[in-house]
N, C-alpha and C positions, 0 to 999 in steps of 0.2 A: 542602471540595469536596463538592458534591452528588452522590450516587450515583444511577445510573439503575436503576430496577426496572421490569420488565414489569407492565403493569396486568393485572387479572383478565380483562378482555375480550381483550386481546392474547394472554394465555397460553391462554385457551380456544380461540382461533383457531389457535394454533401447535401445541398439545399433540397433537392427533390425527395429525399428520404426522411426529412424531419417530420415529426408528428404535427398534424394540423388540427384546427378547431378544438383545442384543449380548453376545458372549462377553467374558470378561476379568474384571477386578476389579469390586467393587461400584461402581455408577455414582454419581457425585456428582450432586446435584440439578440436573436439566436447566434448570429455570427460573432458578436462580442463575447457572449457567454461561452461558446465552444472554444474560442481563442483563449479565454481565461482558464478553462479546464485543461486545455493542452499545455498552457504555460505552467500551471501548477504541477502537472505530471512530468513535464520536461525538466523543470528546475528542481523539483523535489521539496518545495516549501510547504508549509502548513496551509490549509484552506484559508484560515483567517489572515494569513500574510499575503494573500493574492492582491496585486496592485488594484487600486480603486478604478483605474482606467477600464477595467473589464466589467465593472458593475459591483454590486454588493457581494461580498464573499459568501454570505449565506445562500444567495440565489445560485451562485456558481456551484457550491457544494450540493445544495438540494437538487439541482438539475442533474448533476453527475450521479448522485446517489439514486434518484428516481429512475433515470434512464438505465442505470446498471441493473437495478432490480427487474426492470421490464425486458432486459436483453437487447436494448436498443443498440449498444455499441457493437455487439456481435453481428446484428442484422446490418448495420451500416458498413462494417468491414466486409461482410459477404457481398453486399451490393457494390462496393467499390472494387472488389476483386473481379466480380462479374463484368463491370464496366471497363476493366483494364487499367484503372487509375493507380492501383497499388498491387503488390504481390501478396500472396497468402501469408508469407512469413513476416509481414509487418506486425509490430507489437506496439500497443499503446501502454507503455510501462517504463519504469525507471531501470537503468542498467546497473545501478549501484545503490548501496544503502549506506547512509551516513551513520557512523557509530561513534560513541564516546571513546575517548582515549583509553579509559579503564575497561572497556568492554572486552578487550583481548584476554585478560587474566581473570575472568569471573570465576568465583568459587563453585558455583552450581548449587547453592543452597546455604542455609544457615548453619549446617553441621560443621563442626571443627574436625579436621582430619590431622592425624599425626603423620609426620614425614616418615619415609621408610627407614631412615637412619635412626630416628628416635624410637620407632616401634621395635626395631631389632635390639637396641641397647637398653631400653627401659623395661620395667616389669609390666605385665598386662594391667589394664585399668580395672578389670573386674576379676575376681577369683571365684572358684566354685564354692558354693555354700557347703559348710560341713553337714548340713542336714539333707543335702541332695544325694541321691543314690549314685553309685559309680557307674551303673549301667542305665543308659537312658530307657525310659519306658515309652511304649507306643500307644 
């Protein structure tokens, strides 16, 4: 599997917009983590299946999640558009969704439905109770 790495030009455009002086433990290399985030989004794999070359998968997921909540990705995209590095229509997103083979014919619930042919041929499942009135009350 080919790994995705940010080019020097892409990194030069992104690096000035990264958060600095963040409290906490020593930071993992931002270029490596962002490359891992983009790899997961590009390939469509689970976060825990991210190759170890990018660093710990929990770090990659936590950084993506934290920056998403803070609106970092939108700010970064706006800054890159203003710099002319990308166009506004750029999307950081998957273009397809993997589905199971059986996903096409899902029933839509646990209810069992009779086919139109059986419903027309067979008698109704329930009948009016002899104690109910002929005219519905409101």
